C-alpha positions in Angstrom: -49.6 -57.3 10.0 -47.6 -55.2 7.7 -46.8 -56.3 4.2 -43.3 -56.8 2.9 -41.8 -54.4 0.4 -40.1 -55.5 -2.7 -37.1 -53.2 -2.7 -33.9 -53.5 -4.8 -31.9 -50.5 -5.8 -29.2 -50.9 -8.5 -26.3 -48.4 -8.3 -23.7 -47.8 -11.0 -21.1 -45.3 -9.9 -18.9 -43.2 -12.1 -16.5 -42.1 -9.4 -15.8 -42.5 -5.7 -17.8 -39.5 -4.5 -20.7 -40.4 -6.7 -20.6 -44.0 -5.4 -20.7 -42.9 -1.7 -23.5 -40.4 -2.3 -25.6 -43.0 -4.2 -25.0 -45.7 -1.6 -25.9 -43.3 1.3 -29.1 -42.3 -0.5 -30.1 -45.9 -1.3 -29.4 -47.1 2.2 -31.6 -44.3 3.6 -34.5 -45.4 1.3 -33.9 -49.0 2.3 -33.8 -48.1 6.0 -37.1 -46.3 5.8 -38.7 -49.3 4.1 -37.1 -51.7 6.7 -38.5 -49.6 9.6 -42.0 -49.6 8.0 -41.9 -53.3 7.4 -40.1 -54.2 10.7 -38.8 -57.7 9.8 -35.9 -57.6 7.4 -32.5 -56.0 7.3 -30.5 -54.3 4.5 -28.0 -56.1 2.2 -25.5 -54.2 0.2 -24.0 -56.3 -2.6 -21.0 -55.3 -4.6 -21.2 -56.9 -8.1 -18.2 -55.2 -9.7 -15.9 -52.3 -9.2 -18.7 -49.8 -9.9 -21.9 -51.8 -9.5 -23.9 -52.3 -6.3 -27.4 -53.4 -5.2 -29.0 -52.2 -2.0 -32.0 -54.4 -1.0 -34.1 -55.6 1.9 -33.1 -59.2 2.7 -34.6 -62.1 4.7 -31.1 -63.2 5.4 -30.3 -60.1 7.3 -31.9 -59.6 10.7 -34.1 -56.5 11.2 -32.0 -53.5 12.4 -28.8 -54.7 10.7 -27.0 -53.8 7.5 -24.6 -56.3 5.9 -22.3 -56.2 3.0 -21.7 -59.0 0.4 -18.8 -59.0 -2.0 -19.6 -60.9 -5.1 -16.8 -59.2 -7.1 -13.2 -60.2 -6.7 -10.5 -57.9 -8.1 -8.2 -59.5 -10.5 -4.8 -60.4 -9.2 -2.0 -58.4 -10.8 0.0 -60.3 -13.4 3.6 -60.6 -12.5 6.0 -61.1 -15.4 9.2 -62.8 -14.4 12.4 -62.4 -16.4 13.9 -65.8 -17.5 16.9 -66.6 -15.5 20.2 -67.7 -17.0 21.3 -71.2 -16.0 
């Protein structure tokens, strides 16, 4: 029986290209660990606009990658002009 691997990679991106590159690299590392282990899938969690975690997860079946959005963008503030009666 293979042992489980404690894997959690935190990513903080400075721009879109950097974010995609770091996520691709982290997923590749996680995929290698998942294949070795053979029992968990990969979970990508977005914590904020520029912060992500890539981890192996018991909640994701082996062979799958899922995304979780913990961060919700703020709704734009709409300022209305007072109307004359």
